[in-house]
VOVO-865919 format. One record per residue (C-alpha): x, y, z; residue in three letters. Coordinates in nm, 2 decimals, padded with zeros to 4 digits. Layout:
VOVO-865919
+--------+--------+--------+------+
!     xx !     yy !     zz ! type !
+--------+--------+--------+------+
!      X !      Y !      Z !  ALA !
...
+--------+--------+--------+------+
end
This chain:
VOVO-865919
+--------+--------+--------+------+
!     xx !     yy !     zz ! type !
+--------+--------+--------+------+
!  00.00 !  00.00 !  00.00 !  MET !
!  00.28 !  00.23 !  00.09 !  HIS !
!  00.46 !  00.15 ! -00.24 !  GLU !
!  00.15 !  00.22 ! -00.44 !  ASN !
!  00.10 !  00.56 ! -00.26 !  TRP !
!  00.46 !  00.65 ! -00.33 !  HIS !
!  00.43 !  00.55 ! -00.69 !  ASP !
!  00.11 !  00.76 ! -00.72 !  TRP !
!  00.29 !  01.06 ! -00.57 !  LEU !
!  00.58 !  01.02 ! -00.82 !  GLU !
!  00.33 !  01.00 ! -01.11 !  TYR !
!  00.14 !  01.30 ! -00.99 !  ALA !
!  00.46 !  01.50 ! -00.95 !  LYS !
!  00.58 !  01.41 ! -01.30 !  HIS !
!  00.23 !  01.47 ! -01.44 !  GLN !
!  00.21 !  01.82 ! -01.28 !  SER !
!  00.56 !  01.91 ! -01.41 !  PHE !
!  00.47 !  01.79 ! -01.76 !  SER !
!  00.15 !  02.00 ! -01.75 !  ILE !
!  00.35 !  02.30 ! -01.62 !  PHE !
!  00.61 !  02.26 ! -01.89 !  LEU !
!  00.36 !  02.22 ! -02.16 !  LYS !
!  00.18 !  02.53 ! -02.05 !  GLN !
!  00.50 !  02.72 ! -02.03 !  TYR !
!  00.61 !  02.61 ! -02.38 !  LEU !
!  00.26 !  02.68 ! -02.52 !  ASP !
!  00.29 !  03.03 ! -02.38 !  GLN !
!  00.63 !  03.08 ! -02.53 !  GLN !
!  00.51 !  02.94 ! -02.86 !  LEU !
!  00.21 !  03.17 ! -02.85 !  LEU !
!  00.42 !  03.48 ! -02.78 !  GLU !
!  00.67 !  03.38 ! -03.06 !  ALA !
!  00.37 !  03.32 ! -03.29 !  LEU !
!  00.22 !  03.66 ! -03.22 !  ILE !
!  00.56 !  03.83 ! -03.26 !  ARG !
!  00.65 !  03.64 ! -03.58 !  ASN !
!  00.30 !  03.69 ! -03.72 !  THR !
!  00.33 !  04.07 ! -03.70 !  ASP !
!  00.67 !  04.05 ! -03.86 !  THR !
!  00.53 !  03.82 ! -04.14 !  CYS !
!  00.24 !  04.05 ! -04.20 !  LEU !
!  00.47 !  04.35 ! -04.23 !  LYS !
!  00.69 !  04.16 ! -04.48 !  LEU !
!  00.38 !  04.06 ! -04.68 !  ILE !
!  00.26 !  04.42 ! -04.68 !  ASP !
!  00.60 !  04.54 ! -04.80 !  ASN !
!  00.60 !  04.28 ! -05.07 !  TYR !
!  00.24 !  04.36 ! -05.18 !  SER !
!  00.27 !  04.73 ! -05.18 !  ARG !
!  00.43 !  04.76 ! -05.52 !  PRO !
!  00.19 !  04.51 ! -05.67 !  LYS !
! -00.10 !  04.71 ! -05.53 !  PHE !
!  00.03 !  05.03 ! -05.69 !  HIS !
!  00.07 !  04.85 ! -06.02 !  VAL !
! -00.28 !  04.71 ! -06.00 !  ALA !
! -00.41 !  05.06 ! -05.92 !  GLY !
! -00.23 !  05.21 ! -06.22 !  ALA !
! -00.36 !  04.94 ! -06.45 !  LEU !
! -00.72 !  05.00 ! -06.33 !  ASP !
! -00.67 !  05.37 ! -06.38 !  TRP !
! -00.55 !  05.31 ! -06.73 !  LEU !
! -00.82 !  05.05 ! -06.81 !  GLY !
! -01.10 !  05.29 ! -06.71 !  LEU !
! -00.97 !  05.57 ! -06.93 !  ARG !
! -00.91 !  05.32 ! -07.22 !  LEU !
! -01.28 !  05.21 ! -07.19 !  ASP !
! -01.39 !  05.57 ! -07.20 !  MET !
! -01.18 !  05.63 ! -07.51 !  LEU !
! -01.32 !  05.32 ! -07.68 !  SER !
! -01.67 !  05.43 ! -07.60 !  SER !
! -01.62 !  05.77 ! -07.75 !  PHE !
! -01.46 !  05.62 ! -08.06 !  ILE !
! -01.75 !  05.37 ! -08.10 !  PHE !
! -02.01 !  05.64 ! -08.04 !  ALA !
! -01.84 !  05.86 ! -08.31 !  PHE !
! -01.84 !  05.56 ! -08.55 !  LEU !
! -02.21 !  05.49 ! -08.50 !  LEU !
! -02.30 !  05.86 ! -08.55 !  VAL !
! -02.08 !  05.87 ! -08.86 !  PHE !
! -02.24 !  05.55 ! -09.01 !  LEU !
! -02.59 !  05.67 ! -08.94 !  VAL !
! -02.54 !  06.02 ! -09.07 !  SER !
! -02.39 !  05.90 ! -09.40 !  MET !
! -02.63 !  05.91 ! -09.71 !  PRO !
! -02.76 !  05.59 ! -09.85 !  GLU !
! -02.55 !  05.42 ! -10.12 !  GLY !
! -02.21 !  05.55 ! -10.01 !  ILE !
! -02.14 !  05.25 ! -09.79 !  ILE !
! -02.28 !  04.90 ! -09.80 !  ASP !
! -02.51 !  04.82 ! -09.50 !  PRO !
! -02.35 !  04.48 ! -09.45 !  SER !
! -02.00 !  04.64 ! -09.43 !  THR !
! -02.14 !  04.90 ! -09.18 !  ALA !
! -02.29 !  04.62 ! -08.97 !  GLY !
! -01.96 !  04.43 ! -08.97 !  LEU !
! -01.77 !  04.75 ! -08.86 !  ALA !
! -02.02 !  04.80 ! -08.57 !  VAL !
! -01.98 !  04.43 ! -08.47 !  ALA !
! -01.60 !  04.46 ! -08.46 !  TYR !
! -01.63 !  04.79 ! -08.29 !  GLY !
! -01.80 !  04.62 ! -07.99 !  LEU !
! -01.47 !  04.45 ! -07.92 !  ASN !
! -01.26 !  04.76 ! -07.97 !  LEU !
! -01.22 !  04.83 ! -07.60 !  ASN !
! -01.09 !  04.48 ! -07.52 !  ILE !
! -00.84 !  04.48 ! -07.81 !  LEU !
! -00.72 !  04.83 ! -07.73 !  GLN !
! -00.67 !  04.76 ! -07.36 !  ALA !
! -00.49 !  04.43 ! -07.44 !  TRP !
! -00.26 !  04.59 ! -07.69 !  ALA !
! -00.17 !  04.89 ! -07.47 !  ILE !
! -00.12 !  04.66 ! -07.16 !  GLU !
!  00.12 !  04.44 ! -07.36 !  LYS !
!  00.31 !  04.75 ! -07.48 !  LEU !
!  00.34 !  04.88 ! -07.12 !  CYS !
!  00.46 !  04.55 ! -06.99 !  ARG !
!  00.71 !  04.53 ! -07.27 !  LEU !
!  00.85 !  04.87 ! -07.19 !  GLU !
!  00.87 !  04.78 ! -06.82 !  ILE !
!  01.07 !  04.47 ! -06.90 !  GLN !
!  01.30 !  04.66 ! -07.13 !  PHE !
!  01.39 !  04.88 ! -06.84 !  ILE !
!  01.55 !  04.58 ! -06.68 !  SER !
!  01.75 !  04.52 ! -07.01 !  VAL !
!  01.85 !  04.89 ! -07.00 !  GLU !
!  01.97 !  04.85 ! -06.64 !  ARG !
!  02.17 !  04.54 ! -06.74 !  ILE !
!  02.35 !  04.74 ! -07.01 !  PHE !
!  02.40 !  05.03 ! -06.78 !  GLN !
!  02.56 !  04.82 ! -06.50 !  TYR !
!  02.77 !  04.62 ! -06.75 !  SER !
!  02.93 !  04.94 ! -06.87 !  SER !
!  03.02 !  05.06 ! -06.52 !  ILE !
!  03.40 !  05.02 ! -06.47 !  PRO !
!  03.49 !  04.76 ! -06.21 !  SER !
!  03.65 !  04.88 ! -05.88 !  GLU !
!  04.02 !  04.79 ! -05.82 !  PRO !
!  04.08 !  04.45 ! -05.65 !  PRO !
!  04.00 !  04.42 ! -05.29 !  LEU !
!  04.33 !  04.25 ! -05.21 !  VAL !
!  04.66 !  04.26 ! -05.40 !  ILE !
!  04.85 !  03.96 ! -05.28 !  ASP !
!  05.18 !  04.08 ! -05.41 !  SER !
!  05.16 !  04.41 ! -05.22 !  ASN !
!  04.98 !  04.38 ! -04.88 !  ARG !
!  05.07 !  04.61 ! -04.59 !  PRO !
!  05.17 !  04.46 ! -04.26 !  ASP !
!  04.93 !  04.39 ! -03.98 !  HIS !
!  05.03 !  04.71 ! -03.79 !  PHE !
!  05.00 !  04.95 ! -04.08 !  TRP !
!  04.95 !  05.24 ! -04.04 !  PRO !
!  05.16 !  05.28 ! -03.73 !  SER !
!  05.23 !  05.65 ! -03.75 !  GLN !
!  04.92 !  05.78 ! -03.93 !  GLY !
!  05.11 !  06.02 ! -04.15 !  LYS !
!  04.93 !  06.12 ! -04.47 !  VAL !
!  05.13 !  06.28 ! -04.75 !  ASP !
!  04.94 !  06.42 ! -05.05 !  ILE !
!  05.15 !  06.51 ! -05.36 !  HIS !
!  05.02 !  06.70 ! -05.66 !  HIS !
!  04.67 !  06.54 ! -05.63 !  LEU !
!  04.43 !  06.61 ! -05.91 !  LYS !
!  04.08 !  06.45 ! -05.92 !  VAL !
!  03.79 !  06.47 ! -06.15 !  ARG !
!  03.47 !  06.26 ! -06.14 !  TYR !
!  03.46 !  06.18 ! -06.51 !  ALA !
!  03.69 !  06.23 ! -06.81 !  LEU !
!  03.46 !  06.50 ! -06.96 !  HIS !
!  03.43 !  06.69 ! -06.63 !  MET !
!  03.66 !  06.96 ! -06.50 !  PRO !
!  03.91 !  06.90 ! -06.22 !  LEU !
!  03.77 !  06.91 ! -05.87 !  VAL !
!  04.10 !  06.90 ! -05.69 !  LEU !
!  04.38 !  07.07 ! -05.88 !  ARG !
!  04.73 !  06.98 ! -05.77 !  GLY !
!  04.69 !  06.96 ! -05.39 !  ILE !
!  05.01 !  06.91 ! -05.19 !  THR !
!  05.01 !  06.89 ! -04.81 !  CYS !
!  05.10 !  06.67 ! -04.52 !  THR !
!  04.89 !  06.56 ! -04.22 !  PHE !
!  05.14 !  06.46 ! -03.96 !  HIS !
!  05.08 !  06.15 ! -03.75 !  GLY !
!  04.88 !  06.22 ! -03.43 !  GLY !
!  04.77 !  06.57 ! -03.53 !  THR !
!  04.41 !  06.69 ! -03.56 !  LYS !
!  04.34 !  06.87 ! -03.88 !  THR !
!  04.02 !  07.04 ! -04.00 !  GLY !
!  03.94 !  07.12 ! -04.36 !  ILE !
!  03.73 !  07.44 ! -04.40 !  VAL !
!  03.59 !  07.59 ! -04.71 !  GLY !
!  03.28 !  07.69 ! -04.90 !  ARG !
!  03.04 !  07.46 ! -05.07 !  THR !
!  03.19 !  07.28 ! -05.37 !  ARG !
!  03.54 !  07.37 ! -05.27 !  SER !
!  03.65 !  07.00 ! -05.28 !  GLY !
!  03.64 !  06.91 ! -04.91 !  LYS !
!  03.44 !  06.59 ! -04.94 !  SER !
!  03.62 !  06.50 ! -05.26 !  THR !
!  03.95 !  06.48 ! -05.08 !  LEU !
!  03.80 !  06.23 ! -04.83 !  ILE !
!  03.65 !  06.02 ! -05.11 !  GLN !
!  03.99 !  06.01 ! -05.27 !  THR !
!  04.15 !  05.90 ! -04.95 !  LEU !
!  03.92 !  05.60 ! -04.93 !  PHE !
!  03.96 !  05.55 ! -05.31 !  ARG !
!  03.59 !  05.60 ! -05.38 !  ILE !
!  03.71 !  05.83 ! -05.65 !  VAL !
!  04.04 !  05.74 ! -05.81 !  GLU !
!  04.29 !  06.03 ! -05.86 !  PRO !
!  04.36 !  06.16 ! -06.21 !  THR !
!  04.72 !  06.22 ! -06.12 !  SER !
!  04.93 !  06.26 ! -05.81 !  GLY !
!  04.94 !  06.03 ! -05.51 !  GLU !
!  04.84 !  05.98 ! -05.15 !  ILE !
!  05.09 !  05.81 ! -04.91 !  LEU !
!  05.00 !  05.68 ! -04.57 !  ILE !
!  05.31 !  05.60 ! -04.37 !  ASP !
!  05.50 !  05.58 ! -04.70 !  GLY !
!  05.27 !  05.34 ! -04.88 !  ILE !
!  05.08 !  05.47 ! -05.19 !  ASN !
!  04.71 !  05.39 ! -05.13 !  VAL !
!  04.66 !  05.32 ! -05.50 !  SER !
!  04.91 !  05.03 ! -05.48 !  SER !
!  04.72 !  04.82 ! -05.23 !  ILE !
!  04.38 !  04.65 ! -05.23 !  GLY !
!  04.06 !  04.84 ! -05.14 !  LEU !
!  03.99 !  04.61 ! -04.84 !  HIS !
!  04.34 !  04.65 ! -04.70 !  ASP !
!  04.30 !  05.03 ! -04.73 !  LEU !
!  03.94 !  05.08 ! -04.61 !  ARG !
!  03.96 !  04.83 ! -04.33 !  SER !
!  04.25 !  05.03 ! -04.17 !  ARG !
!  04.07 !  05.37 ! -04.19 !  LEU !
!  03.77 !  05.48 ! -03.99 !  SER !
!  03.51 !  05.75 ! -04.07 !  ILE !
!  03.22 !  05.90 ! -03.88 !  ILE !
!  02.99 !  06.04 ! -04.15 !  PRO !
!  02.76 !  06.34 ! -04.13 !  GLN !
!  02.45 !  06.12 ! -04.15 !  ASP !
!  02.47 !  05.81 ! -03.93 !  PRO !
!  02.46 !  05.49 ! -04.13 !  ILE !
!  02.27 !  05.19 ! -03.99 !  MET !
!  02.26 !  04.84 ! -04.14 !  PHE !
!  01.97 !  04.60 ! -04.13 !  ASN !
!  02.04 !  04.35 ! -03.85 !  GLY !
!  02.14 !  04.35 ! -03.49 !  THR !
!  02.34 !  04.61 ! -03.30 !  VAL !
!  02.63 !  04.37 ! -03.31 !  ARG !
!  02.63 !  04.36 ! -03.69 !  SER !
!  02.62 !  04.74 ! -03.70 !  ASN !
!  02.92 !  04.76 ! -03.46 !  MET !
!  03.12 !  04.49 ! -03.64 !  ASP !
!  02.99 !  04.43 ! -03.99 !  PRO !
!  03.29 !  04.21 ! -04.09 !  LEU !
!  03.27 !  04.00 ! -03.77 !  GLU !
!  03.63 !  04.05 ! -03.68 !  ASP !
!  03.58 !  04.09 ! -03.30 !  TYR !
!  03.44 !  03.89 ! -03.02 !  THR !
!  03.14 !  03.99 ! -02.80 !  ASP !
!  03.37 !  04.08 ! -02.51 !  ASP !
!  03.58 !  04.31 ! -02.74 !  GLN !
!  03.26 !  04.49 ! -02.85 !  ILE !
!  03.09 !  04.54 ! -02.52 !  TRP !
!  03.40 !  04.66 ! -02.34 !  GLU !
!  03.42 !  04.96 ! -02.58 !  ASN !
!  03.07 !  05.08 ! -02.49 !  TRP !
!  02.96 !  05.35 ! -02.24 !  SER !
!  02.62 !  05.50 ! -02.19 !  MET !
!  02.69 !  05.79 ! -02.43 !  GLY !
!  02.84 !  05.56 ! -02.69 !  GLN !
!  02.52 !  05.34 ! -02.70 !  ARG !
!  02.34 !  05.64 ! -02.85 !  GLN !
!  02.59 !  05.67 ! -03.14 !  LEU !
!  02.65 !  05.34 ! -03.32 !  ILE !
!  02.88 !  05.50 ! -03.57 !  CYS !
!  03.10 !  05.64 ! -03.29 !  LEU !
!  03.11 !  05.30 ! -03.12 !  GLY !
!  03.21 !  05.14 ! -03.45 !  ARG !
!  03.52 !  05.35 ! -03.49 !  VAL !
!  03.60 !  05.31 ! -03.13 !  LEU !
!  03.61 !  04.94 ! -03.18 !  LEU !
!  03.85 !  04.96 ! -03.47 !  LYS !
!  04.09 !  05.21 ! -03.31 !  LYS !
!  04.22 !  05.31 ! -03.64 !  SER !
!  04.54 !  05.52 ! -03.66 !  LYS !
!  04.36 !  05.75 ! -03.91 !  ILE !
!  04.01 !  05.88 ! -03.84 !  LEU !
!  03.80 !  06.09 ! -04.08 !  VAL !
!  03.51 !  06.31 ! -03.94 !  LEU !
!  03.27 !  06.43 ! -04.20 !  ASP !
!  03.11 !  06.68 ! -03.96 !  GLU !
!  02.99 !  06.41 ! -03.73 !  ALA !
!  02.83 !  06.65 ! -03.49 !  THR !
!  02.61 !  06.83 ! -03.75 !  ALA !
!  02.28 !  06.67 ! -03.64 !  SER !
!  02.33 !  06.62 ! -03.27 !  VAL !
!  02.25 !  06.83 ! -02.97 !  ASP !
!  02.51 !  07.02 ! -02.76 !  THR !
!  02.54 !  06.76 ! -02.49 !  ALA !
!  02.61 !  06.48 ! -02.74 !  THR !
!  02.85 !  06.71 ! -02.93 !  ASP !
!  03.05 !  06.77 ! -02.61 !  ASN !
!  03.05 !  06.39 ! -02.54 !  MET !
!  03.18 !  06.32 ! -02.89 !  ILE !
!  03.46 !  06.57 ! -02.86 !  GLN !
!  03.56 !  06.44 ! -02.52 !  LYS !
!  03.55 !  06.08 ! -02.65 !  THR !
!  03.76 !  06.16 ! -02.95 !  LEU !
!  04.02 !  06.34 ! -02.74 !  ARG !
!  04.03 !  06.05 ! -02.50 !  GLN !
!  04.05 !  05.76 ! -02.74 !  HIS !
!  04.22 !  05.92 ! -03.04 !  PHE !
!  04.48 !  06.14 ! -02.88 !  SER !
!  04.76 !  05.97 ! -03.07 !  HIS !
!  04.57 !  05.92 ! -03.40 !  SER !
!  04.56 !  06.13 ! -03.71 !  THR !
!  04.22 !  06.30 ! -03.73 !  VAL !
!  04.10 !  06.47 ! -04.05 !  ILE !
!  03.78 !  06.66 ! -04.00 !  ALA !
!  03.56 !  06.81 ! -04.27 !  ILE !
!  03.40 !  07.12 ! -04.12 !  ALA !
!  03.07 !  07.20 ! -04.30 !  HIS !
!  02.99 !  07.44 ! -04.02 !  ARG !
!  03.24 !  07.71 ! -03.92 !  ILE !
!  03.15 !  07.66 ! -03.55 !  THR !
!  03.31 !  07.31 ! -03.57 !  PHE !
!  03.64 !  07.49 ! -03.60 !  VAL !
!  03.58 !  07.82 ! -03.44 !  HIS !
!  03.42 !  07.68 ! -03.13 !  GLY !
!  03.67 !  07.40 ! -03.07 !  SER !
!  03.82 !  07.38 ! -02.73 !  THR !
!  04.10 !  07.15 ! -02.83 !  THR !
!  04.44 !  07.32 ! -02.80 !  THR !
!  04.65 !  07.09 ! -03.03 !  ASP !
!  04.46 !  07.14 ! -03.35 !  LEU !
!  04.61 !  07.25 ! -03.68 !  SER !
!  04.36 !  07.35 ! -03.94 !  TRP !
!  04.38 !  07.34 ! -04.32 !  ALA !
!  04.16 !  07.59 ! -04.50 !  CYS !
!  04.04 !  07.52 ! -04.85 !  ALA !
!  03.97 !  07.80 ! -05.09 !  THR !
!  03.66 !  08.00 ! -05.06 !  GLN !
!  03.64 !  08.13 ! -05.42 !  GLU !
!  03.44 !  07.91 ! -05.66 !  LYS !
!  03.67 !  07.98 ! -05.95 !  GLN !
!  03.97 !  07.87 ! -05.74 !  ASP !
!  03.81 !  07.56 ! -05.59 !  SER !
!  04.01 !  07.25 ! -05.54 !  GLY !
!  04.34 !  07.40 ! -05.41 !  VAL !
!  04.46 !  07.46 ! -05.05 !  ILE !
!  04.47 !  07.83 ! -04.99 !  GLU !
!  04.62 !  07.84 ! -04.64 !  GLU !
!  04.73 !  07.61 ! -04.36 !  TYR !
!  04.78 !  07.71 ! -04.00 !  ASP !
!  04.63 !  07.69 ! -03.65 !  SER !
!  04.29 !  07.85 ! -03.60 !  PRO !
!  04.44 !  08.12 ! -03.37 !  THR !
!  04.70 !  08.23 ! -03.62 !  THR !
!  04.45 !  08.24 ! -03.91 !  LEU !
!  04.20 !  08.44 ! -03.70 !  LEU !
!  04.47 !  08.70 ! -03.62 !  GLU !
!  04.53 !  08.75 ! -03.99 !  ASP !
!  04.22 !  08.95 ! -04.09 !  LYS !
!  04.30 !  08.90 ! -04.46 !  SER !
!  04.29 !  08.52 ! -04.43 !  SER !
!  04.01 !  08.32 ! -04.59 !  SER !
!  03.94 !  08.15 ! -04.26 !  PHE !
!  03.90 !  08.48 ! -04.07 !  SER !
!  03.67 !  08.61 ! -04.34 !  GLN !
!  03.45 !  08.30 ! -04.31 !  LEU !
!  03.43 !  08.34 ! -03.94 !  VAL !
!  03.34 !  08.71 ! -03.97 !  GLU !
!  03.08 !  08.63 ! -04.23 !  GLU !
!  02.93 !  08.36 ! -04.02 !  TYR !
!  02.92 !  08.60 ! -03.71 !  SER !
!  02.75 !  08.87 ! -03.91 !  MET !
!  02.49 !  08.62 ! -04.04 !  ARG !
!  02.43 !  08.49 ! -03.69 !  SER !
!  02.39 !  08.83 ! -03.54 !  ASP !
!  02.14 !  08.94 ! -03.81 !  SER !
!  01.93 !  08.62 ! -03.77 !  SER !
!  01.94 !  08.67 ! -03.39 !  HIS !
!  01.81 !  09.03 ! -03.43 !  ILE !
!  01.54 !  08.92 ! -03.67 !  THR !
!  01.42 !  08.65 ! -03.43 !  SER !
!  01.39 !  08.89 ! -03.14 !  HIS !
!  01.22 !  09.16 ! -03.35 !  SER !
+--------+--------+--------+------+
end
């Protein structure tokens, strides 16, 4: 009796646990089903949205084609009825009216086929267009690969650099020669279309130079593979770029680092800026800032500046300043600033190169004139807002 009672307790215990586990798994399954159902419905909506617009456009076209066919058929009837007797045979007129009843169907079918043919030929046009695009240089050149620690100094030498976007277009950069010493912080200032962003694109070889060369620690960037070059440089763009996927895939798109290496580089402020965290993880010797603080508030701006000074104190930083306050309001004391030309007809050359303080003291310098113009514009807008 005692053994039966013990067996019954064991059975009841296992049965209760099985029921609990089943309920728990059912609940988890239900939550996953609800979550995945919403995701599935969103994907179906995204897939069906273009088809819905195509169907709507075809219905819009079909309605107007029917109206056009009705007007043509009505005009044909009026024309046949109003003609005097003997000019046209009645049997021929009846045959024309009979075929005219199917005019809307034939017209809609023919135009739909022509439209679909034109849409399909767009794909052929894109194939010809993409096939004529020149291929990028190889990602890796096995015969000329930099060592694992390149660049160790972060020195960038530019010699007689000339760049144009196409053979039939004028030069954007016209013979630039300058040096960004390793560990220095250099800002590039200039008016719109003066070649600031083109210089950065050439550094990453997004645009190939027409002539001249760029040397990083003595290695010509055009002599190595694109992957070897771009994987050693970092950039914080003006518009933050996010990839589809997890936060981890955004931080480490190439999956070169472990989870511990990723999370030890994060702070509370860095979690708000994925792009900043991405370059912190790489710790490149050369960092490019394409006005990374243009669309953030003052607190985040100060946090970015503090983080850059802390983590990239020994790196070469090249900053594109689209706003003059990025240079004029800087509190960093070890900055040297390169100022691009401000005249449109002289764009693409370096006009002056010195520290912000020295350039501001020279009232005839382009940088001083840019600051003065910005101050006058700011004062006028401030007076207008108060009035």
